Every structure is written in structure tokens, then in C-alpha cells.
C-alpha positions as CSV (number, residue, x, y, z in Angstrom):
1,M,-5.4,-11.1,-10.5
2,T,-8.8,-12.6,-9.2
3,T,-11.5,-10.2,-10.1
4,Y,-15.2,-10.5,-8.9
5,S,-18.2,-8.5,-10.3
6,L,-20.9,-7.7,-7.8
7,D,-24.3,-6.1,-8.4
8,G,-23.2,-4.7,-11.8
9,L,-19.8,-3.3,-10.5
10,T,-16.7,-4.7,-11.8
11,P,-13.0,-4.0,-10.5
12,V,-11.2,-1.4,-12.5
13,V,-7.3,-1.5,-13.1
14,D,-5.6,0.7,-15.2
15,P,-3.2,-1.2,-17.7
16,S,-0.2,0.5,-16.3
17,S,-0.8,-0.9,-12.7
18,F,0.5,-4.7,-11.9
19,V,-2.0,-6.8,-9.5
20,H,-0.5,-10.1,-8.5
21,P,-2.5,-13.0,-9.5
22,Q,-3.1,-14.2,-6.1
23,A,-4.8,-10.8,-4.8
24,S,-8.6,-10.3,-4.9
25,L,-10.6,-7.3,-6.2
26,I,-14.2,-7.6,-5.7
27,G,-16.9,-5.3,-6.8
28,D,-16.5,-1.5,-6.5
29,V,-12.8,-1.2,-6.9
30,I,-10.9,1.3,-8.8
31,V,-7.2,1.0,-9.2
32,G,-5.5,4.0,-10.8
33,P,-2.0,4.3,-12.9
34,R,1.1,3.1,-11.8
35,C,-0.2,1.2,-8.9
36,Y,1.2,-2.1,-7.5
37,V,-1.3,-4.8,-5.4
38,G,0.8,-7.6,-3.8
39,P,-0.2,-11.1,-3.4
40,H,-3.0,-12.0,-1.0
41,A,-4.0,-8.6,-0.8
42,S,-7.8,-8.1,-0.6
43,L,-9.5,-5.2,-1.7
44,R,-13.3,-5.5,-1.2
45,G,-15.4,-3.4,-2.9
46,D,-18.5,-5.3,-1.4
47,F,-20.4,-2.5,0.6
48,G,-18.4,0.6,-0.4
49,R,-16.0,2.0,-2.9
50,I,-12.3,1.1,-2.5
51,V,-9.8,3.7,-4.6
52,L,-6.0,3.9,-5.4
53,A,-4.9,6.9,-7.2
54,A,-1.8,6.8,-9.2
55,G,1.2,5.4,-7.8
56,C,0.0,3.8,-4.6
57,N,1.0,0.6,-3.6
58,V,-0.7,-1.9,-1.5
59,Q,1.6,-4.9,-0.3
60,D,1.2,-8.3,0.4
61,G,-1.7,-9.6,2.9
62,C,-3.5,-6.1,3.1
63,V,-7.2,-5.7,3.6
64,L,-9.0,-2.6,2.5
65,H,-12.7,-2.6,3.0
66,C,-15.6,-0.4,4.4
67,F,-19.0,0.0,5.9
68,P,-22.0,0.4,3.4
69,G,-21.9,3.5,1.4
70,K,-18.4,4.5,2.7
71,E,-15.0,4.5,1.0
72,T,-11.6,3.7,1.5
73,R,-9.3,6.1,-0.6
74,L,-5.7,6.1,-1.1
75,E,-4.5,9.5,-2.4
76,E,-1.5,9.8,-4.7
77,D,1.8,8.0,-3.9
78,A,0.3,6.2,-0.7
79,H,2.4,3.4,0.4
80,V,0.7,0.7,2.5
81,G,3.0,-2.0,4.1
82,H,2.7,-5.5,4.5
83,G,-0.4,-7.1,6.1
84,A,-2.0,-3.3,7.0
85,V,-5.7,-3.2,7.2
86,L,-7.7,-0.2,6.1
87,H,-11.6,0.1,6.8
88,G,-13.3,3.3,5.7
89,C,-10.5,5.9,6.0
90,L,-8.7,8.4,3.7
91,I,-5.2,8.0,3.1
92,G,-3.5,11.1,1.8
93,R,-0.9,12.1,-1.0
94,G,2.5,10.4,-0.1
95,V,1.6,8.7,3.0
96,L,3.2,5.5,4.5
97,I,1.1,3.2,6.6
98,G,3.7,0.8,8.4
99,I,3.8,-3.0,8.4
100,G,0.8,-4.6,10.0
101,A,-1.0,-1.3,11.1
102,I,-4.7,-1.1,11.6
103,V,-6.4,2.2,10.1
104,M,-10.1,2.3,11.3
105,D,-13.3,4.2,10.1
106,D,-13.2,7.8,9.5
107,V,-9.4,8.2,9.9
108,V,-8.0,10.8,7.8
109,V,-4.2,10.6,7.6
110,E,-3.0,13.9,6.1
111,E,-0.4,14.2,3.4
112,E,3.0,12.8,3.8
113,A,2.3,11.3,7.2
114,F,3.5,8.1,8.8
115,V,1.4,5.7,10.7
116,G,4.1,3.1,12.6
117,A,4.4,-0.7,12.0
118,G,2.0,-2.4,14.3
119,S,-0.1,0.7,15.3
120,F,-3.9,1.1,15.5
121,V,-5.4,4.4,14.6
122,R,-8.8,4.5,16.2
123,A,-11.9,5.5,14.3
124,G,-12.2,9.4,13.5
125,F,-8.8,10.1,14.6
126,V,-6.8,12.8,12.2
127,V,-3.3,12.1,11.6
128,P,-1.9,15.5,11.0
129,R,0.3,16.3,7.9
130,R,4.1,15.4,7.9
131,T,3.8,13.7,11.3
132,L,4.7,10.2,12.7
133,V,1.9,8.3,14.7
134,T,2.6,5.1,16.7
135,G,1.2,2.9,19.2
136,I,-1.9,1.2,20.4
137,P,-3.8,3.4,20.2
138,A,-1.5,5.5,18.1
139,R,-0.6,9.1,19.1
140,V,1.4,11.7,17.7
141,V,4.9,11.5,18.4
142,R,6.8,13.8,16.3
143,T,7.1,15.9,13.0
144,L,9.0,14.0,10.4
145,K,12.6,14.8,9.3
146,P,13.0,16.0,5.6
147,E,15.4,12.8,5.3
148,E,12.6,10.3,6.6
149,L,10.2,12.3,3.6
150,A,12.9,11.6,1.1
151,W,13.1,8.1,2.2
152,K,9.5,7.3,1.5
153,E,9.8,8.9,-1.9
154,T,12.2,6.5,-2.7
155,G,10.9,3.4,-1.3
156,T,7.4,4.3,-3.4
157,R,9.3,4.6,-6.5
158,E,10.9,1.2,-5.7
159,Y,7.3,0.0,-6.0
160,Q,6.2,1.9,-9.0
161,Q,9.2,0.4,-10.8
162,L,8.1,-2.8,-9.4
163,A,4.7,-2.6,-11.1
164,A,6.5,-2.0,-14.3
165,R,8.9,-4.7,-13.9
166,C,6.5,-7.3,-13.1
167,L,4.1,-6.1,-16.1
168,K,7.3,-6.9,-18.8
169,D,8.6,-10.1,-16.9
170,F,6.5,-11.4,-14.6
171,R,5.2,-15.1,-15.1
172,E,4.6,-18.4,-13.3
173,C,7.2,-21.3,-13.7
174,P,8.4,-24.2,-12.2
175,P,11.1,-24.1,-9.7
176,L,14.5,-25.4,-10.2
177,A,16.1,-28.3,-8.5
178,A,19.0,-26.4,-7.5
179,A,20.4,-22.9,-8.1
180,E,22.6,-21.9,-10.9
181,A,26.8,-21.7,-10.4
182,D,26.6,-18.2,-12.0
183,R,23.0,-17.3,-10.4
184,P,22.5,-13.4,-10.6
185,S,20.9,-11.5,-8.1
186,F,19.0,-8.2,-8.0
187,G,21.6,-5.1,-7.7
188,S,21.1,-2.6,-5.0
189,S,19.0,0.3,-6.1
190,G,20.4,2.5,-2.8
191,A,17.1,2.0,-1.0
192,V,17.7,1.2,2.6
193,P,15.7,0.5,5.7
194,L,14.6,3.5,7.8
195,H,16.4,2.8,11.0
196,T,19.7,2.9,9.1
197,I,18.8,6.5,8.1
198,E,17.5,7.6,11.8
199,R,20.9,6.6,12.9
200,S,22.7,8.7,10.8
């Protein structure tokens, strides 16, 4: 990982968390235990504090930032999809932020809520507990189903396990010129895309 101290504040990363070498952590950033931070994620604690509580994941290409004196906080087991932008907001326990979503200042996403992929959550909006919000601007669509909440928990556990796997066996290496004849593949863990659950 690339970490930068600023004005005497150095990023903190729990030893049980994995932060990709191509991620960038600046200044007042605190990453708790069992977190995963993906490649090209930018956690900029140069104006305010960025906090990831235990078990969070921030996937590749995400940006976390805030205004001076403010905070961007992810509570336990928050799950932030690829390319999302979070700015000065509170993301509650067990929340799912979809791929490419934008969550603005003073937003509160209450526990176990989902923000749909590509949504824009305007400043000051409160996403109620266990609801789905989608759209530009985002609006409450409905209450989440128990099977959707269970699906999210499974996905978050996958990323917690990925952090452990990466700590154990992640290394830079040169590419092979060709695939091996008996090349193994990653086995299925049982995780499936959400739309396959919604059909059943």
C-alpha cells in the first residue's frame, strides 16, 4: 500500500486487514480489523478523518474523502462496491453501497440498507434501515427482503476471507507466457449475483 503522513497524522492499518499495494491512504485514515481495501482505492484523510470499522471492504477504484473537520465513517461490515465515491457521510453497520454509487455529505445510511449501483444520494439524505434506495437522485424504493440481507452478509464474508487470503499468499510476480495445461481455477464458494436471488 502507499501511505502518506500529513501534518503529523499517519494512516493506521490493523495487521489483520489487507490494503492493496496500489491503494492510497493519506493522513487521518484508520482501517480497523479484517478489512479489505482494493487496488486504486483512494482514502484521503487530508481534510477530515476516514474510518473503516471491523470487517469493511472498500473495493477497487473507490474514493473516500470529506470536507475540513468532517468525517467519512464506515461502521462494521459495510460493503462498498467498485468505483463508489463517499464524501463526508456515515455508512451504517452491514450496509451495501452498490457499484459506482455516489454518497454525498451528511448522508446517513442506516444499518443494513442498500444503495443501488449507479445511484446518487444527495447531501443530507437519510437512508432508512433495511431499505433499498436507487436512482438519481436516490429515493427509497422498498424494504429489503430477508434473502437479500442474507446474500449481502455472504458477500461481505467473501471479502473478509479475501483479506485473509491476500495476507497469506498475495505477491507480485511476472506473468506466464501461456496457461498451464492443468491450470486450476477458484472453486465456487456458493456466492451468486443478487439478480439470481431476486428471480427465485
